[in-house]
N, C-alpha and C positions, 0 to 999 in steps of 0.2 A: 182434153176438151176440144170440141169442134166449135169454133167461134167465127162468126161473120160480122163485119162492120159494114154499114151502109151509109153513104153520104152522097146524095144526088145534087149537091150544090152545083151552081153554074160552072161551066168549063173554065172561065177566066178567073174565078174567085179562089182565093187560098188564104187561110188565116190560122189562128191558134187552134180552132176546132179540128181542122184538117190535119194539122201537124200532130195534134194529140192522138188522133186515130192511128196514124202511121206509127208513131212512137209506141203506143200501147200494143199494136199488132206485132211490132218487132220484139218487144219484151216478152209477150206471150209465146211467140214462135221460138224464141231462144230457150224457153222453158219446156219445149217439146210439144206444144199444143198446135193443132191444125188451124190455120188462120186464113180467112178469105176477106178481101176488101171489095166492096161493090160501089162503083161510081160511074160517072158519065165517061164515055169514050172521048179521048183527047182532052180530058180535064187536067188541070194542074194537080188535082188530088190523086188521080190514078197514075199520072206520069211520075209524081213524086214517090208514090208507093212502089211502083214498078222499078224505080231506080235502086231500091234496096233489095230487089229480088222477091218482093212479096207477090203472092198470087192475087190477081185482080179479075173480077167479072165486070166487063165494060158494057154499059148500057148505051146503045146508039141513040142518036137523035130521033130516028124513026120509031124505035121501040118506045121511047119516052112519050112521043107525041100520040101514039096509038094506044098506049096503056098496056101493050104486050110485054113490057119489061117485067110486070108482076109475074107473068107465067114463067119467064126465064129465071127470075129470082127464086120462085117457089120450087121449080124443078131442080135448080142447083142445090138449094138447101136440103131438098129431099134426097138427092143423090149422095150428098156428103153427110147426111144424117146430122145436120148441125143442131147443137144443143142450145146455143146462145146466139141471139141477134142483138147487136148494139146499134141503135139508130142515132143519126145526127139531127136532121131537120124534123120539124113537126109533121111535115108532109111525108117524110120517110116512115114515121110511126103509123100514120093513118093509112098508108098504102102498103108498103112492104111489111110493116109490122103486123097489119091485119092479115096479110097473106100468109105470113109465117105462123101466126096464131091458128089460122084455119088448117094448116098442114101439120100442126102439132109441135112446133118448136117449143121446148119446155120453158125457156127463159127469154123474155124480150125486154130489153132495157133501152132507155134513152140516155144519151150523154149530153148534158147542157152546162156549158161553162158560164152562161149568163141567163137571165130570166127569159124563158121562151114561152111561158104560158101566161095568159091574161085571165084573171079571175072572172071577168065578165063574159068570156067567150065559152059557150057551152061545149063546143067541139073539142076544146083542149081538155076540159074536165072529163068528157066522155072517153077520149082516147087514153088518158092517163089511168083512168079507173078500170077500163074494160079491155085494153090491149096490153099495157105495160105491166111488168112485174116489179119495176123499180126505176129509179132515176139515179144516175151518177153525176155529181157535180164536183167542182174543184175548189169551192169555197163555202164557208159557213154562212155567209150573207145570203146566198141563194137558197140554201137549205132552210134558213129561218123564214124567208118569204114564202116558200112553198108550204111550210108547216102552218103558216097563218091562213092558208086557203081552206084547210080542214077537209081536203079530199082524201087523205090517206094517213096512216099512222106514222110515227116518228122514224120507223125503220125503212120506210119506202125510199127516202132520199139518202144516199150514201155520199159522204164527202171523201174524195181521194185527191189530195193535192197534186198538182202537176209536178213533174220532175224533168230534169234535163241531164244530158250527158255533157260534161264539161270537157271540151276538146283539150288534148294534151299540149298541142302547139298550134298557135294561130299567128300568122304574120300580119301585123297591123297594116291597114290601108295607109298609103302615103298621102295624107291630106296636105302636108307641108309643101309638096312640089307644086301644087296649084294654088294653095292659100297660104303663102309664106307669111309667117308672123301672126296668123289668125288663130283664134281659139274655136274649136269645132264642137258644136252642140248637135247631137245626132238624135234622130227619132225614126221609128219604123212602124208601119201598119197600113191597113187598107185606107185609101183616101175616101172615107165615108164619114158621115156626120157624127157617128158615135165616137170616132177617134179624136175629135176636137182640134183638128189641125188649124181650123180658122182662128181659134183662140191662141194657138202658138204663133201664128202669123201676127196677131195683134200684139202679143208679148214681144216678139222680135222688133216690131215697129216702135214700141215704147223704148226698148233698149237702144235702137238705132239713133234716137234723138240725142243721146249723150256719148255714144261710143261707136267706133267703126271697126273694131277688132274681132267681132263675132260673126261666124258663119253657121247658119242652120242648114243641116243636110237631112233630107227625108228619103227613106226607102219605102216604096209602096206604089200601088196603082189602084184605081177605082173610079167610080162614076163622078167624083168631085174633082178629078184631075184638072180640067180646064178652069173650073170655078176657083179653085185654090190658087192656081197660077195667076189668074187674073187679079185675085185679091192681093197677092204679093206684089204684082206689078203696080197696081193702083196705090199701094202703100209706099212705093218707091224702094222696095227692098229686094227686087228680083235678082240682083247680083249677089246678095248675101243670104238668100233663101233658096236652096238648090233642091230640085226634085230629081231623084235618081231613077224613078220607075221601079218595076219589080226587081228585087234583089234576091236571088236564090240562097245565098249565104251571107248573112249580115255580120257574122262574127269578125271578119277583118275590119269592118267599119266601126263596130263597137270597140274593138281593141285599139283602133287608131284615133278615136275621138277623145275629147276632154270630159264631156258630160253627156249623159243620156237623159232625155225628157220624155215622159208619157203625159200627153195632154187630154186623154180620153174623158168622155162624160159618162161612159158605160163600159164596163169590162166584166170578165169573169175572174179568172186567175191569170193575169197577163204574163204569158211566157216571155215576152220580150224584156220585161223587167228582170226576170231571173237570168236571162241570157246576158244582159248588161252587167248584172252583179257578178256573174260567173267570169266575166272579162275584167273584173276588178274596177269597174267604173261606178262612180257615184251616180245616183239617180234623183232627179226631181220628178215627182209624180203627183197626179191629181188623186184626191181621196175618193176612189171608186172601188167597187167590189173587188176583194182579194188583195188590194195593195197593202193594207195593214197586216194581212196575214203573211206577206212576203217581206216587207220592209219594216225597219225600226226607225221611226221619225227621229232625226237628229243624230243617228248613228250610222245608217247605211245610205242616208240621203235625206231629202226633205219632202214632206207631203203637204200639198196645198189644196184649197178648195177647187172643185171643177168649175168650168165656165168663168174663170176669174183671171184674165190676162195680166192684170196688175200684180196679183199675187205670184203668178208664174214668172213674170219678169223680175220681181223682187227676189224670189228664191234663186233664180239663175245668177243674178248679179251678186247675191250674197255669198256665193261660194266659188264662182268661176275664177276669181283672182287670187284665191288662196290655195296654192298647190298642196300644202300640208293637209288641209281639210279634205280636198279631193282625194288624196291618197288614203287617208284614214277611212273615209266613207267607202271607198272602193274595196279596200282590204276587208273591212267588216262585212260588206255585202257578200264578198267571195266566201268568207268563212261560213256565213249563214246558209248560203245555197249549198255549199259542199257538205254541210252537216245535216241539213233538213230537207233538201229538195232535189235529191238525186233521182235519176231515171230508174235505177235499180230499186230504190225504195218504193217508187210509184208502182212499178211492175209487180213487186211482191204484194202490195196492198190490193191491187186490182185482181191478181190471181186468187188470193184468199177470198175476196168478196164474191167472185164468180163461182168458185167452188162451193161456197156457203149457199149461194142462191140455188145452185143445182141440188144440193142436199135437202134444202127446205122444200123444193118443188117435188122431189122424189118421195120425201117423207109424207107429203100431203096427198 
């Protein structure tokens, strides 16, 4: 198959959707398919893809500003006779997706890990019905919400759970050298409102009132960087709430921490929870999309309501001092990921789905 992925997200942004596209491309390439990734020149997305040797078409700032990037994309898809285009952003669908449809690309899909369409916005309905041949999502919750819109039949949205490659050997980050005698609570994600780090800061403030042996460490960057740092400073916990900035490889930090926390108020299928479980770490996570498909509450960690710092603090305190529970949760999480959420399994499901989409299109 000739497959192209397009993701024109901003140059400084990088998250689960971008990681999924690269991982999916690598899996399909390993199966002998021709894969192309399209993104902005100098973006974290294209740089990350290129680091694995994947072929990239980089759209310059000038091309994007003038709209000439559509011609470049259409020409490249025609040259390579691409059969499938997988879009990330809604704007990718309405621009590159439309261009691909006009040049005759058989299958045009969107990949949405979280809810990207609003029932009230006619342009989303128009693009989904008249440009796309289907949507790929990574969790049943999103599929159910889309189904309620009534825009398309039940087969239009396909659930393919995320997968990860569990590294064979990871050296844990040495937190003890800097935070001697402290227990490390780690989190990672974009510093954006949907990640709920403001609630994690509130939870840390609650715990700080009765104990001083906890250090919260965050990997990530984003537009709320200065705001969150100011919140931590105002709460008097800036010494025990550490922002690392962008971290290319979070596995050493996951391996070295005592507990991983997801404080999000909106997610798709959070890769970072799988990655923490893969490192045999217990997880405290908010009850957002995809979490209950990954975790088993009370067995691999604890699930708490979103936007509830008191519940978050109580869950952390409830297990952080019990090494046996931390170990049991961590091992159960590892076994679950290793059994049900491998990258190979995801790649197989994706390949079967894409082949089926092409068969259906050709039969029609």
